N, C-alpha and C positions, 0 to 999 in steps of 0.2 A: 610934182606926184600928185596923180588923179587919185579921187577916193577909192575908186575899184583897185586901182594897183596897191595903194596902201593897206587895204584889207587883204588881199592877196599877200602882200609881204607878211602881215601877222599872222596868217593863217600857216604860211611857210615857217615862220619863227616857232609857233606852236608845236607843229609838226617836228621840226629840228629839236626843240626842245624834248620832246618824248623820247624821240630816237638816240639823241645824244645823252641824255640821262641814262637811258639804258647802258648804252656802250661805256659810259663812264663809269658805271655801278659796277659791270663785269670786269672792265679794266682793274679797277682798284681792288677789287675782290681777288683777281688772279695773282697781282703783284703782292699782296698782302699775306695771300695764302702759300704763294711760293717763298716768300720770304721765312715765313712761319716754319714751313717744312724741311727748308735746307739749312737754316740756321738755328732753328729752336729758339731760345730765349735769346734775344738780340744782345750783341756785345756792346754794353752800356757801361763803360768805365772809362775815366779819366786818369788812369794808372798807367805809367809807361810800361810798355813791352808786356801788358796783361792778358793779350789775347792768345786765344788757341792757335794751333798751328793751323788749322783750317781757314784760317783768316789769310794765310801766304798762299792757300790752294785755290779757294773759291773765285776770288776775283779774277785770278789768271786764267782758269778755265771759262770763265765767264768772257774775259776779252778774246780768248781763242774762239769761242762760238760766235762772237759778235764778227770777227773778222770773216770766219768763214760764211757767215750771213750775207754780209756784203760781196764776198767774191762769187759764191754760186748763185744767188738771187739777183746778181748783175744789178746791184744798187749802185746810184751815184755815190762818189767818193766821201761826199758830205751831203747830209740832209739840210736844206734851207732852215727849218727851225721854224716855230710859230710867229716868232716876230716879223721876220721876213714876209712870212706867208700873210699875215695881217696886212702888211704895207702894201702888198703886191696886190691882194684882194682875191686870192684864190689859192687853195691848196691841191696839188695835182693827185687825184684819186687813185692812179695807178702805184705811185710809189708810196703812200701813205700806209698800207698795210705792212710792208716792208720796216717803215720806220717805227711802227707801233710793236712789231716783232723785235726788232732789235731793243727797242725801250725797256719790253718785259725782261729780256734776257739782262740788260743793264742794270736795273733797278734790283732785281732779284740777286745779281751777282756783286750788290755791295758798292756799284758805282755812286760817287758823292754828287747826285743830281735828283732832281724833283719830278713828280709826275705830271707837272703842269703842261710841257712842251708836247710829249706824245699825246695826251688828252685833247689839246688844241688842234693838232695835226689830224688826229682820227678824226674829231668832230668837225673841224674845218672842211675835212675832205668830203664828207657827208652833204655840207651846206654846198660847196661848190659842185658836186653831182647834181643836188637838186637843182641848184640855178641852171646850169647848162641844160638838163633835162626840160626845165621849164622854157627853155629858149630866150632866157632873160640875157639883156646886154651886161656890159662890164660892169656897170654899177648895179644892177640886181644881183649878178654873180657875188660882188664884193659884200652886199648886204646879207645874203644867205650864208656866205662863209663866216662873215662876223657873228650871225646869229647862231651858227653851230656851236663856233668856239666859246661864244656866252653862254650856252646852253650847260656845257661840262664845267665851265670855270664857277658858275652860279651854285652848282652843286657840290663842288669841290670846297669851296670858300664858305659854304651854307650862308649865302646872301643873294637873293635875285637881283639887287643892284651891284654889289661888289664885283661879279663874274664880270658884267658887261663893261664896268668900269675899268677893270683890268684891260680889257682887250679895247677899250676906247682909247687908254693913255698909251698903250704901245703902238697904236695905229696913228704914227706921227704925222701923216699928211693932213694938215689941218686947213687946207684951202676949201674943203668941200662943206655943206651943211650936212651935219652928221644925225641932227636931233630925230628927224623923221626917217630918215633912210637905216641908220644903224643902232642908234642907242633906244629907242622905243622897242624895235623889233628886238632888240638884244636882252632888254629887261623882260619882255615875254618870253622869250627862249629860257633865260636864266631862272624865270620863274617854275616855268614847266620842268626844266631840269632839277631845279633844287627839289620840286616837289616829286619827282620820281626817285630821285636818289636818297633823299633824308629818311623815308621810311624804311629804307633797307641797311644805309650805312650809317645813318644820324648826321651828326654835325662834326665832320673831322677834325676841325680847327677851333670851333667857337669855345672860348674859354679852356683852351687845352692846358695851360698852367696856371695852376691855383696860386694866386697872390693876395695877400692879404690888403683889405681896403686900408687906404689912408684919407684923413681928411684933407681935402685941396686946401692949398694955400696960393696966394698970388705970386710968391716967389718961385713957384714951379714953372711959370710961364717962361721966366727967363733961365731957370735951369733946362728948360726944352731947348734953350738957343745953344747953351754949352754942351749938351748931348749932340745936337746936330753937328756941331764944329768937330767934335771926337769923332762922329760918324762918317764924316766926310774925309778925316784923315784916313781912317781905317779902309773907307771904300775905295780911296786911290790906291793905297799900298795892295790890297787885295785883287782890285781890277787890273794892276800892273801884273801882278803874279798870273791872273788868269788869262790875258791876252798873251804875254809873252810864252806861257807855257803851252797853249793851243798853237802859236806861231811856230815854236820849235818842232812841234810833233806832225806839223803838215806835210813836212818833207816825207813823210810816210805813207801818204795818201795812195799813192799808185800800189802799194803792198799792203793791203788792210789786215791780212791775218798777222803780220808782224806789228803794224800798228796797234791791234788790238790787243796783241800779246804784251807790248810794250806799256800799253796803257793800263792793263791787268795786273801788271807787274808793279808798276808805280803805284797804284791803289792799294794792292796788297801790302806792300811796304811800309806805306804811310799809316794804313790801317792797323797793321801789327805794332807800329810804334806806338800810336795812341788811337786806340779803336773806336772813339767818338767821331773820328772822321769819316766813318763808313755811313753809306746810306745819305738820305736827304736830310736829315737832320732836326726833324720836329719831335721826334720821341727822344733823340739823344740830348734836346737842350732840356727837357724836363729832368734827365738825370744830372746834368750839371747844376740846374737849379736847386735841385736836392741836396746834392753834396757840396753846394757853394762854400761852404764853411771849411771843408777839409781839402778843397781845391786851391793850390798856390797860384799866386796871381801870375807867375812865369809860365805855369802850366796852362792859365787862360788864355794868355798871349801866344803861347804855341799852339793850341786849339785853332785859334783865329788863322795864324798863317798857313798851318797844315791844312785847315780845311779849304782855303782858297787854293792851295797846291793840288789838294786831291780833285777839286772842282775842275780845275784847270787840266788836270791829267784826264780826268773823265771824258771831258768834252773834247781834248787832243786826240784820245784813243780810240774817238769813233763811236763812243758808248753814246746813247741818244737819251735826253732827258732833260728837265728845265733847271734853269739856276736860281729860281726865286726861293725854293725852300733851304737849299744850302746857303744861301745869302742872309736870309732869315735865321739860320743857326748863327752864322758869323755876327750879326748885330746881337743876337740875343746874349751870346758870350761875352761881347764888349759891354753890354749893359750890365751883366753880372759882375765884370770887373769893375766896373765904375762904381757901383754898389757897395762891392767889398772895399774899395779905395776910399769913398765917400760914403759911410753908412746912412748919413741923415737924407741921401738921395733916396726918394722911395722907388721900391724895385719896379714897379708897374710903370713908372716914367722912364727909369733906366733901361729896362729891357724892351719896353715898347716903343720908346723914342730912338733908340739905337738901332732897333729894328728898321722902322721906318726911315731912319736917316741913311743908313748903309744902303738898304734897299732903293731907297730915293735917289742917291748919290750915284748908284752904279747902273741902276736901270732906268732912271729918271723918268720914273711914274711916281712921283711922292703922293697923290691922294689915294692911289689903290694901296700903296705900302703902310698910309696911315691907317684905311679900312682894316686890312688885315692884320698888323699889328696890334690895333685896338681889340680885335674879335681875339685874338690868341691870348691876350692877357687880360681879357674880362675888364677893359678899362670902361670907366662911366664917362658920361659927356664931358665933364670939365676935363678930366684927365685926357681924353681922347684931344682935347684943343691943345693941350701942352704937347702931347705925340704930333701933332700936325706942325706945330711950330719947329720940332726937330727935324720933321720930314722937308718942310719949306726950306729952313736953314740951310740944310745939306745939299739940297737940289740947286737953290741959289747960287752958293758957293761954288759947289762943282761945276755946274754949267758957264757960271761967269768967269772963272778964275782959272780952273784946272784942266778943262776940256778943251783941245783945239779942235775936236770934232763934234757935229750936233749929235752925236749918237752916244750913250752911255757905255760903260765897259763891259756890260752883258750882250748890248748888241753889237760891240767889236768882237767880243770873243765869238758870237755866234757867224758872224761874218767872215771872221779869220777862218772858219772850218768851211768857207763855201768858195773863197778865193782860190785860184790854180796854183798847185802847189810850184815852186820854184826849184 
């Protein structure tokens, strides 16, 4: 790459950081405002069948609306999702608005999905549009698409480096040199996006869960291996639930309204049975952590399994959103379970390590999961090292022994949405 092209790439990255940051801010404000107005105080309880009757209604109506949007806006049966879009190096600008609209209805309607996928799709489409308008070649368009996604991820995770790192690990084609083409422009876009979003929405995930500091001991490094192994097992179980649920519901792709209703009914029933399975899970995990002494071990296990089922039903029902935050919720609940079972295991290591392990094993992005988990639990440098060991353990075991395919279960579930229905 010539010096002039590199300078141009950095200028484009800064511009995408500005526009992407504004888009991400508006999107998150709309979603959070819609949830607050429609649901009032969120349903935050781990008590069985304690939800109001509205929990049986709102997701069903949201599913109907999602189905109607697919039908009358002539959208494709399944959106590719930002993981496939990253690998392909472009996001089709014509379908991105429909994906964002479906995502807004999905998340406000209580779907067990996170905000990262529609954020990535929307900002990635801006990057693709800019690259095409500039007349760039395929590699240039790939770089601007990457920068657009890095911008919103940098603001979302409150880290100019963490945002592009997520996109970098998810972009699995490793045969190219990404440092100048992608990572540096991605860091620039992430920094600008973070600078735009932080003054308005603050740091949405930084230190979200208040966990008392503990003095680090060397045995915690070995404990990180154990947490990683437990996370691997849970990741495999949850991954199977996700993939199989999406696979079953693919047969309704040609009938989007019925599919949306089916997904909405499934989310409603699961949410009514155990309300903390609703939404993305980042605030729900705080409720579990606060009430962990009163929540039984069996209920914690049920939360893990039902959250995985709700995530699969949301993806399978045509709702659009990301799997990372629900996966973090599952990992966090596993960490709380292990802490309740073994009180001497520090809560920050148990929760942070299990988050990173489950996420690293399902999505196969261990470094990103370690960074995000450490930010969420407010881990110091040494504890972050133990959390990284958990993520690395889960990634190595999952990739080497349990998966016959090169993709993680998050990618497989996403791709199951795009394969032709049979």
